[in-house]
PDB file of N, CA, C and O in Angstrom, chain B, residues numbered from 101:
ATOM      1  N   MET B 101      -8.084 -76.876 210.001  1.00  0.00           N
ATOM      2  CA  MET B 101      -8.696 -75.671 209.507  1.00  0.00           C
ATOM      3  C   MET B 101      -7.885 -75.175 208.320  1.00  0.00           C
ATOM      4  O   MET B 101      -6.677 -75.391 208.227  1.00  0.00           O
ATOM      5  N   LYS B 102      -8.595 -74.497 207.411  1.00  0.00           N
ATOM      6  CA  LYS B 102      -7.891 -73.907 206.281  1.00  0.00           C
ATOM      7  C   LYS B 102      -8.768 -72.847 205.625  1.00  0.00           C
ATOM      8  O   LYS B 102      -9.986 -72.814 205.801  1.00  0.00           O
ATOM      9  N   THR B 103      -8.105 -71.986 204.865  1.00  0.00           N
ATOM     10  CA  THR B 103      -8.846 -71.011 204.080  1.00  0.00           C
ATOM     11  C   THR B 103      -9.420 -71.737 202.878  1.00  0.00           C
ATOM     12  O   THR B 103      -8.825 -72.697 202.389  1.00  0.00           O
ATOM     13  N   LYS B 104     -10.572 -71.287 202.397  1.00  0.00           N
ATOM     14  CA  LYS B 104     -11.188 -71.931 201.242  1.00  0.00           C
ATOM     15  C   LYS B 104     -10.470 -71.520 199.964  1.00  0.00           C
ATOM     16  O   LYS B 104     -10.058 -70.371 199.801  1.00  0.00           O
ATOM     17  N   THR B 105     -10.334 -72.468 199.080  1.00  0.00           N
ATOM     18  CA  THR B 105      -9.738 -72.214 197.775  1.00  0.00           C
ATOM     19  C   THR B 105     -10.638 -71.268 196.989  1.00  0.00           C
ATOM     20  O   THR B 105     -11.864 -71.348 197.067  1.00  0.00           O
ATOM     21  N   GLY B 106     -10.016 -70.380 196.238  1.00  0.00           N
ATOM     22  CA  GLY B 106     -10.780 -69.483 195.384  1.00  0.00           C
ATOM     23  C   GLY B 106     -10.988 -68.102 195.962  1.00  0.00           C
ATOM     24  O   GLY B 106     -11.640 -67.264 195.339  1.00  0.00           O
ATOM     25  N   PHE B 107     -10.447 -67.848 197.139  1.00  0.00           N
ATOM     26  CA  PHE B 107     -10.552 -66.529 197.748  1.00  0.00           C
ATOM     27  C   PHE B 107      -9.154 -65.968 197.950  1.00  0.00           C
ATOM     28  O   PHE B 107      -8.264 -66.667 198.434  1.00  0.00           O
ATOM     29  N   ARG B 108      -8.962 -64.708 197.580  1.00  0.00           N
ATOM     30  CA  ARG B 108      -7.653 -64.056 197.684  1.00  0.00           C
ATOM     31  C   ARG B 108      -7.788 -62.708 198.376  1.00  0.00           C
ATOM     32  O   ARG B 108      -8.787 -62.006 198.222  1.00  0.00           O
ATOM     33  N   LEU B 109      -6.770 -62.370 199.134  1.00  0.00           N
ATOM     34  CA  LEU B 109      -6.701 -61.064 199.777  1.00  0.00           C
ATOM     35  C   LEU B 109      -6.137 -60.071 198.775  1.00  0.00           C
ATOM     36  O   LEU B 109      -5.100 -60.321 198.161  1.00  0.00           O
ATOM     37  N   ARG B 110      -6.808 -58.962 198.613  1.00  0.00           N
ATOM     38  CA  ARG B 110      -6.354 -57.903 197.718  1.00  0.00           C
ATOM     39  C   ARG B 110      -6.473 -56.559 198.434  1.00  0.00           C
ATOM     40  O   ARG B 110      -7.296 -56.387 199.333  1.00  0.00           O
ATOM     41  N   ASN B 111      -5.643 -55.625 198.022  1.00  0.00           N
ATOM     42  CA  ASN B 111      -5.746 -54.259 198.530  1.00  0.00           C
ATOM     43  C   ASN B 111      -6.470 -53.451 197.460  1.00  0.00           C
ATOM     44  O   ASN B 111      -5.960 -53.264 196.355  1.00  0.00           O
ATOM     45  N   VAL B 112      -7.667 -52.975 197.804  1.00  0.00           N
ATOM     46  CA  VAL B 112      -8.478 -52.200 196.876  1.00  0.00           C
ATOM     47  C   VAL B 112      -8.700 -50.818 197.473  1.00  0.00           C
ATOM     48  O   VAL B 112      -9.392 -50.665 198.479  1.00  0.00           O
ATOM     49  N   CYS B 113      -8.105 -49.820 196.840  1.00  0.00           N
ATOM     50  CA  CYS B 113      -8.241 -48.436 197.301  1.00  0.00           C
ATOM     51  C   CYS B 113      -7.870 -48.288 198.782  1.00  0.00           C
ATOM     52  O   CYS B 113      -8.534 -47.570 199.530  1.00  0.00           O
ATOM     53  N   GLY B 114      -6.813 -48.971 199.185  1.00  0.00           N
ATOM     54  CA  GLY B 114      -6.334 -48.868 200.559  1.00  0.00           C
ATOM     55  C   GLY B 114      -7.029 -49.765 201.561  1.00  0.00           C
ATOM     56  O   GLY B 114      -6.688 -49.740 202.743  1.00  0.00           O
ATOM     57  N   GLU B 115      -7.999 -50.563 201.120  1.00  0.00           N
ATOM     58  CA  GLU B 115      -8.723 -51.486 201.991  1.00  0.00           C
ATOM     59  C   GLU B 115      -8.309 -52.914 201.690  1.00  0.00           C
ATOM     60  O   GLU B 115      -8.178 -53.289 200.525  1.00  0.00           O
ATOM     61  N   ASN B 116      -8.099 -53.721 202.736  1.00  0.00           N
ATOM     62  CA  ASN B 116      -7.832 -55.148 202.574  1.00  0.00           C
ATOM     63  C   ASN B 116      -9.167 -55.857 202.426  1.00  0.00           C
ATOM     64  O   ASN B 116      -9.984 -55.847 203.347  1.00  0.00           O
ATOM     65  N   VAL B 117      -9.393 -56.475 201.265  1.00  0.00           N
ATOM     66  CA  VAL B 117     -10.649 -57.183 201.025  1.00  0.00           C
ATOM     67  C   VAL B 117     -10.371 -58.567 200.465  1.00  0.00           C
ATOM     68  O   VAL B 117      -9.367 -58.796 199.791  1.00  0.00           O
ATOM     69  N   ILE B 118     -11.271 -59.472 200.756  1.00  0.00           N
ATOM     70  CA  ILE B 118     -11.205 -60.817 200.192  1.00  0.00           C
ATOM     71  C   ILE B 118     -12.056 -60.801 198.929  1.00  0.00           C
ATOM     72  O   ILE B 118     -13.209 -60.371 198.943  1.00  0.00           O
ATOM     73  N   VAL B 119     -11.468 -61.274 197.848  1.00  0.00           N
ATOM     74  CA  VAL B 119     -12.195 -61.358 196.585  1.00  0.00           C
ATOM     75  C   VAL B 119     -12.248 -62.808 196.144  1.00  0.00           C
ATOM     76  O   VAL B 119     -11.330 -63.586 196.400  1.00  0.00           O
ATOM     77  N   ALA B 120     -13.328 -63.155 195.481  1.00  0.00           N
ATOM     78  CA  ALA B 120     -13.509 -64.502 194.957  1.00  0.00           C
ATOM     79  C   ALA B 120     -12.884 -64.576 193.578  1.00  0.00           C
ATOM     80  O   ALA B 120     -13.036 -63.669 192.760  1.00  0.00           O
ATOM     81  N   GLU B 121     -12.186 -65.659 193.336  1.00  0.00           N
ATOM     82  CA  GLU B 121     -11.617 -65.908 192.019  1.00  0.00           C
ATOM     83  C   GLU B 121     -12.355 -67.086 191.412  1.00  0.00           C
ATOM     84  O   GLU B 121     -12.571 -68.095 192.082  1.00  0.00           O
ATOM     85  N   GLY B 122     -12.735 -66.972 190.185  1.00  0.00           N
ATOM     86  CA  GLY B 122     -13.474 -68.041 189.522  1.00  0.00           C
ATOM     87  C   GLY B 122     -14.956 -67.769 189.539  1.00  0.00           C
ATOM     88  O   GLY B 122     -15.493 -67.268 190.528  1.00  0.00           O
ATOM     89  N   ILE B 123     -15.608 -68.090 188.469  1.00  0.00           N
ATOM     90  CA  ILE B 123     -17.027 -67.793 188.288  1.00  0.00           C
ATOM     91  C   ILE B 123     -17.908 -68.461 189.342  1.00  0.00           C
ATOM     92  O   ILE B 123     -18.945 -67.908 189.709  1.00  0.00           O
ATOM     93  N   GLU B 124     -17.519 -69.643 189.838  1.00  0.00           N
ATOM     94  CA  GLU B 124     -18.347 -70.349 190.812  1.00  0.00           C
ATOM     95  C   GLU B 124     -18.355 -69.671 192.178  1.00  0.00           C
ATOM     96  O   GLU B 124     -19.229 -69.956 192.997  1.00  0.00           O
ATOM     97  N   ASN B 125     -17.408 -68.787 192.438  1.00  0.00           N
ATOM     98  CA  ASN B 125     -17.328 -68.122 193.735  1.00  0.00           C
ATOM     99  C   ASN B 125     -17.907 -66.711 193.741  1.00  0.00           C
ATOM    100  O   ASN B 125     -17.896 -66.048 194.778  1.00  0.00           O
ATOM    101  N   ILE B 126     -18.404 -66.249 192.620  1.00  0.00           N
ATOM    102  CA  ILE B 126     -18.867 -64.868 192.557  1.00  0.00           C
ATOM    103  C   ILE B 126     -20.186 -64.719 193.305  1.00  0.00           C
ATOM    104  O   ILE B 126     -21.169 -65.399 193.011  1.00  0.00           O
ATOM    105  N   ASP B 127     -20.184 -63.822 194.271  1.00  0.00           N
ATOM    106  CA  ASP B 127     -21.368 -63.457 195.038  1.00  0.00           C
ATOM    107  C   ASP B 127     -21.176 -62.013 195.460  1.00  0.00           C
ATOM    108  O   ASP B 127     -20.382 -61.723 196.356  1.00  0.00           O
ATOM    109  N   PHE B 128     -21.890 -61.121 194.827  1.00  0.00           N
ATOM    110  CA  PHE B 128     -21.710 -59.702 195.101  1.00  0.00           C
ATOM    111  C   PHE B 128     -22.605 -59.205 196.234  1.00  0.00           C
ATOM    112  O   PHE B 128     -22.727 -57.995 196.429  1.00  0.00           O
ATOM    113  N   SER B 129     -23.228 -60.101 196.977  1.00  0.00           N
ATOM    114  CA  SER B 129     -24.130 -59.678 198.043  1.00  0.00           C
ATOM    115  C   SER B 129     -23.388 -59.176 199.277  1.00  0.00           C
ATOM    116  O   SER B 129     -23.972 -58.490 200.115  1.00  0.00           O
ATOM    117  N   LYS B 130     -22.109 -59.511 199.393  1.00  0.00           N
ATOM    118  CA  LYS B 130     -21.335 -58.999 200.524  1.00  0.00           C
ATOM    119  C   LYS B 130     -19.865 -58.887 200.137  1.00  0.00           C
ATOM    120  O   LYS B 130     -19.348 -59.669 199.340  1.00  0.00           O
ATOM    121  N   ILE B 131     -19.218 -57.901 200.722  1.00  0.00           N
ATOM    122  CA  ILE B 131     -17.791 -57.701 200.532  1.00  0.00           C
ATOM    123  C   ILE B 131     -17.139 -57.974 201.872  1.00  0.00           C
ATOM    124  O   ILE B 131     -17.621 -57.506 202.904  1.00  0.00           O
ATOM    125  N   ILE B 132     -16.053 -58.723 201.871  1.00  0.00           N
ATOM    126  CA  ILE B 132     -15.381 -59.083 203.105  1.00  0.00           C
ATOM    127  C   ILE B 132     -14.154 -58.209 203.252  1.00  0.00           C
ATOM    128  O   ILE B 132     -13.177 -58.350 202.516  1.00  0.00           O
ATOM    129  N   SER B 133     -14.218 -57.303 204.215  1.00  0.00           N
ATOM    130  CA  SER B 133     -13.119 -56.380 204.480  1.00  0.00           C
ATOM    131  C   SER B 133     -12.386 -56.848 205.736  1.00  0.00           C
ATOM    132  O   SER B 133     -13.006 -57.321 206.688  1.00  0.00           O
ATOM    133  N   MET B 134     -11.060 -56.710 205.724  1.00  0.00           N
ATOM    134  CA  MET B 134     -10.257 -57.150 206.865  1.00  0.00           C
ATOM    135  C   MET B 134      -9.404 -56.010 207.390  1.00  0.00           C
ATOM    136  O   MET B 134      -8.874 -55.203 206.627  1.00  0.00           O
ATOM    137  N   ASN B 135      -9.283 -55.961 208.715  1.00  0.00           N
ATOM    138  CA  ASN B 135      -8.356 -54.992 209.292  1.00  0.00           C
ATOM    139  C   ASN B 135      -6.927 -55.504 209.098  1.00  0.00           C
ATOM    140  O   ASN B 135      -6.716 -56.593 208.563  1.00  0.00           O
ATOM    141  N   GLU B 136      -5.968 -54.722 209.530  1.00  0.00           N
ATOM    142  CA  GLU B 136      -4.556 -55.042 209.302  1.00  0.00           C
ATOM    143  C   GLU B 136      -4.149 -56.391 209.893  1.00  0.00           C
ATOM    144  O   GLU B 136      -3.459 -57.169 209.234  1.00  0.00           O
ATOM    145  N   SER B 137      -4.564 -56.672 211.117  1.00  0.00           N
ATOM    146  CA  SER B 137      -4.133 -57.920 211.760  1.00  0.00           C
ATOM    147  C   SER B 137      -4.815 -59.137 211.136  1.00  0.00           C
ATOM    148  O   SER B 137      -4.178 -60.180 210.989  1.00  0.00           O
ATOM    149  N   ALA B 138      -6.086 -59.033 210.767  1.00  0.00           N
ATOM    150  CA  ALA B 138      -6.768 -60.147 210.109  1.00  0.00           C
ATOM    151  C   ALA B 138      -6.146 -60.410 208.736  1.00  0.00           C
ATOM    152  O   ALA B 138      -5.975 -61.563 208.341  1.00  0.00           O
ATOM    153  N   ALA B 139      -5.810 -59.344 208.014  1.00  0.00           N
ATOM    154  CA  ALA B 139      -5.161 -59.493 206.704  1.00  0.00           C
ATOM    155  C   ALA B 139      -3.790 -60.146 206.862  1.00  0.00           C
ATOM    156  O   ALA B 139      -3.399 -60.978 206.044  1.00  0.00           O
ATOM    157  N   TYR B 140      -3.066 -59.772 207.905  1.00  0.00           N
ATOM    158  CA  TYR B 140      -1.754 -60.379 208.182  1.00  0.00           C
ATOM    159  C   TYR B 140      -1.915 -61.885 208.400  1.00  0.00           C
ATOM    160  O   TYR B 140      -1.171 -62.687 207.836  1.00  0.00           O
ATOM    161  N   LEU B 141      -2.897 -62.257 209.225  1.00  0.00           N
ATOM    162  CA  LEU B 141      -3.124 -63.681 209.489  1.00  0.00           C
ATOM    163  C   LEU B 141      -3.495 -64.421 208.206  1.00  0.00           C
ATOM    164  O   LEU B 141      -2.987 -65.512 207.945  1.00  0.00           O
ATOM    165  N   TRP B 142      -4.380 -63.829 207.410  1.00  0.00           N
ATOM    166  CA  TRP B 142      -4.795 -64.470 206.159  1.00  0.00           C
ATOM    167  C   TRP B 142      -3.579 -64.721 205.261  1.00  0.00           C
ATOM    168  O   TRP B 142      -3.428 -65.806 204.699  1.00  0.00           O
ATOM    169  N   GLN B 143      -2.727 -63.723 205.133  1.00  0.00           N
ATOM    170  CA  GLN B 143      -1.543 -63.866 204.279  1.00  0.00           C
ATOM    171  C   GLN B 143      -0.649 -65.000 204.760  1.00  0.00           C
ATOM    172  O   GLN B 143      -0.063 -65.712 203.944  1.00  0.00           O
ATOM    173  N   LYS B 144      -0.539 -65.176 206.053  1.00  0.00           N
ATOM    174  CA  LYS B 144       0.339 -66.205 206.613  1.00  0.00           C
ATOM    175  C   LYS B 144      -0.226 -67.614 206.480  1.00  0.00           C
ATOM    176  O   LYS B 144       0.541 -68.572 206.375  1.00  0.00           O
ATOM    177  N   VAL B 145      -1.550 -67.763 206.484  1.00  0.00           N
ATOM    178  CA  VAL B 145      -2.127 -69.114 206.478  1.00  0.00           C
ATOM    179  C   VAL B 145      -2.841 -69.476 205.181  1.00  0.00           C
ATOM    180  O   VAL B 145      -3.273 -70.617 205.020  1.00  0.00           O
ATOM    181  N   GLU B 146      -2.973 -68.550 204.271  1.00  0.00           N
ATOM    182  CA  GLU B 146      -3.711 -68.812 203.030  1.00  0.00           C
ATOM    183  C   GLU B 146      -3.178 -70.056 202.321  1.00  0.00           C
ATOM    184  O   GLU B 146      -1.988 -70.166 202.027  1.00  0.00           O
ATOM    185  N   GLY B 147      -4.089 -70.983 202.058  1.00  0.00           N
ATOM    186  CA  GLY B 147      -3.739 -72.193 201.326  1.00  0.00           C
ATOM    187  C   GLY B 147      -3.035 -73.266 202.130  1.00  0.00           C
ATOM    188  O   GLY B 147      -2.617 -74.279 201.569  1.00  0.00           O
ATOM    189  N   LYS B 148      -2.893 -73.067 203.444  1.00  0.00           N
ATOM    190  CA  LYS B 148      -2.205 -74.039 204.298  1.00  0.00           C
ATOM    191  C   LYS B 148      -3.109 -74.426 205.466  1.00  0.00           C
ATOM    192  O   LYS B 148      -3.923 -73.618 205.913  1.00  0.00           O
ATOM    193  N   PRO B 149      -2.973 -75.640 205.956  1.00  0.00           N
ATOM    194  CA  PRO B 149      -3.707 -75.999 207.173  1.00  0.00           C
ATOM    195  C   PRO B 149      -3.163 -75.194 208.359  1.00  0.00           C
ATOM    196  O   PRO B 149      -1.970 -74.899 208.422  1.00  0.00           O
ATOM    197  N   PHE B 150      -4.046 -74.844 209.290  1.00  0.00           N
ATOM    198  CA  PHE B 150      -3.614 -74.091 210.468  1.00  0.00           C
ATOM    199  C   PHE B 150      -4.549 -74.381 211.635  1.00  0.00           C
ATOM    200  O   PHE B 150      -5.636 -74.933 211.462  1.00  0.00           O
ATOM    201  N   THR B 151      -4.103 -73.999 212.816  1.00  0.00           N
ATOM    202  CA  THR B 151      -4.900 -74.142 214.029  1.00  0.00           C
ATOM    203  C   THR B 151      -5.064 -72.775 214.681  1.00  0.00           C
ATOM    204  O   THR B 151      -4.414 -71.805 214.289  1.00  0.00           O
ATOM    205  N   ILE B 152      -5.933 -72.712 215.673  1.00  0.00           N
ATOM    206  CA  ILE B 152      -6.076 -71.481 216.457  1.00  0.00           C
ATOM    207  C   ILE B 152      -4.741 -71.146 217.122  1.00  0.00           C
ATOM    208  O   ILE B 152      -4.374 -69.976 217.226  1.00  0.00           O
ATOM    209  N   ASP B 153      -4.013 -72.180 217.573  1.00  0.00           N
ATOM    210  CA  ASP B 153      -2.704 -71.947 218.188  1.00  0.00           C
ATOM    211  C   ASP B 153      -1.724 -71.325 217.194  1.00  0.00           C
ATOM    212  O   ASP B 153      -0.895 -70.500 217.577  1.00  0.00           O
ATOM    213  N   ASP B 154      -1.813 -71.714 215.921  1.00  0.00           N
ATOM    214  CA  ASP B 154      -0.963 -71.095 214.895  1.00  0.00           C
ATOM    215  C   ASP B 154      -1.289 -69.610 214.758  1.00  0.00           C
ATOM    216  O   ASP B 154      -0.389 -68.773 214.699  1.00  0.00           O
ATOM    217  N   LEU B 155      -2.576 -69.292 214.708  1.00  0.00           N
ATOM    218  CA  LEU B 155      -2.983 -67.888 214.601  1.00  0.00           C
ATOM    219  C   LEU B 155      -2.525 -67.105 215.828  1.00  0.00           C
ATOM    220  O   LEU B 155      -2.062 -65.971 215.711  1.00  0.00           O
ATOM    221  N   THR B 156      -2.656 -67.709 216.994  1.00  0.00           N
ATOM    222  CA  THR B 156      -2.238 -67.062 218.243  1.00  0.00           C
ATOM    223  C   THR B 156      -0.744 -66.763 218.215  1.00  0.00           C
ATOM    224  O   THR B 156      -0.321 -65.659 218.560  1.00  0.00           O
ATOM    225  N   ARG B 157       0.049 -67.742 217.806  1.00  0.00           N
ATOM    226  CA  ARG B 157       1.503 -67.558 217.724  1.00  0.00           C
ATOM    227  C   ARG B 157       1.859 -66.431 216.754  1.00  0.00           C
ATOM    228  O   ARG B 157       2.720 -65.602 217.047  1.00  0.00           O
ATOM    229  N   LEU B 158       1.198 -66.407 215.611  1.00  0.00           N
ATOM    230  CA  LEU B 158       1.464 -65.367 214.615  1.00  0.00           C
ATOM    231  C   LEU B 158       1.151 -63.974 215.172  1.00  0.00           C
ATOM    232  O   LEU B 158       1.909 -63.029 214.951  1.00  0.00           O
ATOM    233  N   LEU B 159       0.041 -63.851 215.887  1.00  0.00           N
ATOM    234  CA  LEU B 159      -0.300 -62.552 216.475  1.00  0.00           C
ATOM    235  C   LEU B 159       0.722 -62.127 217.525  1.00  0.00           C
ATOM    236  O   LEU B 159       1.116 -60.963 217.585  1.00  0.00           O
ATOM    237  N   CYS B 160       1.147 -63.085 218.351  1.00  0.00           N
ATOM    238  CA  CYS B 160       2.136 -62.770 219.392  1.00  0.00           C
ATOM    239  C   CYS B 160       3.480 -62.366 218.785  1.00  0.00           C
ATOM    240  O   CYS B 160       4.175 -61.510 219.332  1.00  0.00           O
ATOM    241  N   GLU B 161       3.844 -62.973 217.667  1.00  0.00           N
ATOM    242  CA  GLU B 161       5.102 -62.643 217.001  1.00  0.00           C
ATOM    243  C   GLU B 161       5.055 -61.264 216.350  1.00  0.00           C
ATOM    244  O   GLU B 161       6.061 -60.555 216.330  1.00  0.00           O
ATOM    245  N   ALA B 162       3.908 -60.884 215.825  1.00  0.00           N
ATOM    246  CA  ALA B 162       3.814 -59.650 215.048  1.00  0.00           C
ATOM    247  C   ALA B 162       3.394 -58.436 215.867  1.00  0.00           C
ATOM    248  O   ALA B 162       3.707 -57.303 215.500  1.00  0.00           O
ATOM    249  N   TYR B 163       2.696 -58.660 216.963  1.00  0.00           N
ATOM    250  CA  TYR B 163       2.139 -57.550 217.741  1.00  0.00           C
ATOM    251  C   TYR B 163       2.498 -57.710 219.212  1.00  0.00           C
ATOM    252  O   TYR B 163       2.766 -58.816 219.681  1.00  0.00           O
ATOM    253  N   GLU B 164       2.500 -56.615 219.918  1.00  0.00           N
ATOM    254  CA  GLU B 164       2.744 -56.650 221.363  1.00  0.00           C
ATOM    255  C   GLU B 164       1.425 -56.977 222.056  1.00  0.00           C
ATOM    256  O   GLU B 164       0.688 -56.090 222.487  1.00  0.00           O
ATOM    257  N   VAL B 165       1.154 -58.268 222.149  1.00  0.00           N
ATOM    258  CA  VAL B 165      -0.098 -58.738 222.735  1.00  0.00           C
ATOM    259  C   VAL B 165       0.196 -59.990 223.555  1.00  0.00           C
ATOM    260  O   VAL B 165       1.044 -60.801 223.184  1.00  0.00           O
ATOM    261  N   ASP B 166      -0.513 -60.140 224.672  1.00  0.00           N
ATOM    262  CA  ASP B 166      -0.307 -61.338 225.493  1.00  0.00           C
ATOM    263  C   ASP B 166      -1.031 -62.515 224.851  1.00  0.00           C
ATOM    264  O   ASP B 166      -1.944 -62.338 224.045  1.00  0.00           O
ATOM    265  N   GLU B 167      -0.610 -63.708 225.222  1.00  0.00           N
ATOM    266  CA  GLU B 167      -1.119 -64.925 224.600  1.00  0.00           C
ATOM    267  C   GLU B 167      -2.624 -65.102 224.791  1.00  0.00           C
ATOM    268  O   GLU B 167      -3.314 -65.539 223.871  1.00  0.00           O
ATOM    269  N   GLU B 168      -3.130 -64.773 225.955  1.00  0.00           N
ATOM    270  CA  GLU B 168      -4.561 -64.930 226.228  1.00  0.00           C
ATOM    271  C   GLU B 168      -5.399 -64.049 225.296  1.00  0.00           C
ATOM    272  O   GLU B 168      -6.394 -64.504 224.731  1.00  0.00           O
ATOM    273  N   THR B 169      -4.996 -62.809 225.144  1.00  0.00           N
ATOM    274  CA  THR B 169      -5.706 -61.886 224.255  1.00  0.00           C
ATOM    275  C   THR B 169      -5.587 -62.344 222.802  1.00  0.00           C
ATOM    276  O   THR B 169      -6.563 -62.316 222.053  1.00  0.00           O
ATOM    277  N   ALA B 170      -4.376 -62.767 222.408  1.00  0.00           N
ATOM    278  CA  ALA B 170      -4.150 -63.230 221.033  1.00  0.00           C
ATOM    279  C   ALA B 170      -5.005 -64.453 220.724  1.00  0.00           C
ATOM    280  O   ALA B 170      -5.532 -64.577 219.619  1.00  0.00           O
ATOM    281  N   LYS B 171      -5.145 -65.348 221.685  1.00  0.00           N
ATOM    282  CA  LYS B 171      -5.952 -66.557 221.461  1.00  0.00           C
ATOM    283  C   LYS B 171      -7.429 -66.198 221.297  1.00  0.00           C
ATOM    284  O   LYS B 171      -8.108 -66.720 220.413  1.00  0.00           O
ATOM    285  N   ALA B 172      -7.916 -65.309 222.149  1.00  0.00           N
ATOM    286  CA  ALA B 172      -9.314 -64.879 222.045  1.00  0.00           C
ATOM    287  C   ALA B 172      -9.556 -64.203 220.695  1.00  0.00           C
ATOM    288  O   ALA B 172     -10.569 -64.458 220.045  1.00  0.00           O
ATOM    289  N   ASP B 173      -8.631 -63.348 220.279  1.00  0.00           N
ATOM    290  CA  ASP B 173      -8.761 -62.665 218.988  1.00  0.00           C
ATOM    291  C   ASP B 173      -8.687 -63.662 217.830  1.00  0.00           C
ATOM    292  O   ASP B 173      -9.417 -63.525 216.848  1.00  0.00           O
ATOM    293  N   SER B 174      -7.822 -64.652 217.938  1.00  0.00           N
ATOM    294  CA  SER B 174      -7.684 -65.672 216.900  1.00  0.00           C
ATOM    295  C   SER B 174      -8.975 -66.463 216.740  1.00  0.00           C
ATOM    296  O   SER B 174      -9.408 -66.738 215.621  1.00  0.00           O
ATOM    297  N   GLN B 175      -9.586 -66.826 217.860  1.00  0.00           N
ATOM    298  CA  GLN B 175     -10.853 -67.560 217.810  1.00  0.00           C
ATOM    299  C   GLN B 175     -11.948 -66.713 217.168  1.00  0.00           C
ATOM    300  O   GLN B 175     -12.748 -67.220 216.382  1.00  0.00           O
ATOM    301  N   THR B 176     -11.984 -65.433 217.501  1.00  0.00           N
ATOM    302  CA  THR B 176     -12.984 -64.529 216.926  1.00  0.00           C
ATOM    303  C   THR B 176     -12.795 -64.381 215.427  1.00  0.00           C
ATOM    304  O   THR B 176     -13.755 -64.468 214.662  1.00  0.00           O
ATOM    305  N   VAL B 177     -11.555 -64.158 215.010  1.00  0.00           N
ATOM    306  CA  VAL B 177     -11.265 -63.991 213.581  1.00  0.00           C
ATOM    307  C   VAL B 177     -11.643 -65.255 212.820  1.00  0.00           C
ATOM    308  O   VAL B 177     -12.288 -65.176 211.775  1.00  0.00           O
ATOM    309  N   PHE B 178     -11.251 -66.412 213.328  1.00  0.00           N
ATOM    310  CA  PHE B 178     -11.565 -67.641 212.623  1.00  0.00           C
ATOM    311  C   PHE B 178     -13.073 -67.854 212.539  1.00  0.00           C
ATOM    312  O   PHE B 178     -13.572 -68.283 211.499  1.00  0.00           O
ATOM    313  N   GLN B 179     -13.803 -67.567 213.600  1.00  0.00           N
ATOM    314  CA  GLN B 179     -15.256 -67.699 213.589  1.00  0.00           C
ATOM    315  C   GLN B 179     -15.865 -66.773 212.538  1.00  0.00           C
ATOM    316  O   GLN B 179     -16.801 -67.159 211.837  1.00  0.00           O
ATOM    317  N   GLN B 180     -15.344 -65.566 212.427  1.00  0.00           N
ATOM    318  CA  GLN B 180     -15.825 -64.628 211.410  1.00  0.00           C
ATOM    319  C   GLN B 180     -15.538 -65.154 210.005  1.00  0.00           C
ATOM    320  O   GLN B 180     -16.371 -65.012 209.110  1.00  0.00           O
ATOM    321  N   TRP B 181     -14.376 -65.754 209.807  1.00  0.00           N
ATOM    322  CA  TRP B 181     -14.037 -66.336 208.510  1.00  0.00           C
ATOM    323  C   TRP B 181     -14.990 -67.483 208.174  1.00  0.00           C
ATOM    324  O   TRP B 181     -15.432 -67.608 207.031  1.00  0.00           O
ATOM    325  N   LEU B 182     -15.309 -68.320 209.166  1.00  0.00           N
ATOM    326  CA  LEU B 182     -16.256 -69.419 208.947  1.00  0.00           C
ATOM    327  C   LEU B 182     -17.630 -68.876 208.537  1.00  0.00           C
ATOM    328  O   LEU B 182     -18.233 -69.344 207.571  1.00  0.00           O
ATOM    329  N   GLU B 183     -18.110 -67.887 209.286  1.00  0.00           N
ATOM    330  CA  GLU B 183     -19.423 -67.311 209.010  1.00  0.00           C
ATOM    331  C   GLU B 183     -19.480 -66.637 207.647  1.00  0.00           C
ATOM    332  O   GLU B 183     -20.526 -66.631 206.998  1.00  0.00           O
ATOM    333  N   ALA B 184     -18.356 -66.069 207.209  1.00  0.00           N
ATOM    334  CA  ALA B 184     -18.299 -65.406 205.908  1.00  0.00           C
ATOM    335  C   ALA B 184     -18.134 -66.422 204.773  1.00  0.00           C
ATOM    336  O   ALA B 184     -18.286 -66.077 203.602  1.00  0.00           O
ATOM    337  N   GLY B 185     -17.821 -67.683 205.125  1.00  0.00           N
ATOM    338  CA  GLY B 185     -17.686 -68.716 204.118  1.00  0.00           C
ATOM    339  C   GLY B 185     -16.342 -68.724 203.394  1.00  0.00           C
ATOM    340  O   GLY B 185     -16.230 -69.243 202.284  1.00  0.00           O
ATOM    341  N   ILE B 186     -15.324 -68.144 204.033  1.00  0.00           N
ATOM    342  CA  ILE B 186     -14.006 -68.069 203.382  1.00  0.00           C
ATOM    343  C   ILE B 186     -12.989 -69.017 204.032  1.00  0.00           C
ATOM    344  O   ILE B 186     -11.841 -69.089 203.593  1.00  0.00           O
ATOM    345  N   ALA B 187     -13.410 -69.740 205.074  1.00  0.00           N
ATOM    346  CA  ALA B 187     -12.548 -70.722 205.736  1.00  0.00           C
ATOM    347  C   ALA B 187     -13.416 -71.916 206.132  1.00  0.00           C
ATOM    348  O   ALA B 187     -14.643 -71.828 206.178  1.00  0.00           O
ATOM    349  N   GLU B 188     -12.748 -73.029 206.415  1.00  0.00           N
ATOM    350  CA  GLU B 188     -13.469 -74.237 206.809  1.00  0.00           C
ATOM    351  C   GLU B 188     -12.658 -75.026 207.817  1.00  0.00           C
ATOM    352  O   GLU B 188     -11.433 -74.927 207.882  1.00  0.00           O
ATOM    353  N   GLU B 189     -13.385 -75.819 208.607  1.00  0.00           N
ATOM    354  CA  GLU B 189     -12.712 -76.631 209.628  1.00  0.00           C
ATOM    355  C   GLU B 189     -12.198 -77.909 209.027  1.00  0.00           C
ATOM    356  O   GLU B 189     -11.601 -78.726 209.728  1.00  0.00           O
TER     357      GLU B 189
END
């Protein structure tokens, strides 16, 4: 799994959003906003291969959360990234 090339996390007016870089990625039909933990995960894995277990470990290291909850949240976040078209398997 990996994040798709051409998408960057930016802070816009206090909101964490994914923006497309490059003319081929421009699509203004939707804006992808991320909460603090999703933005943290994106920053840690952007441009690198990763697994759900990697995301789970990162959540457990950064937040007071048990592994089962972190894994479920990691799977949800990754599925949302896939559906938004900003990550790929």
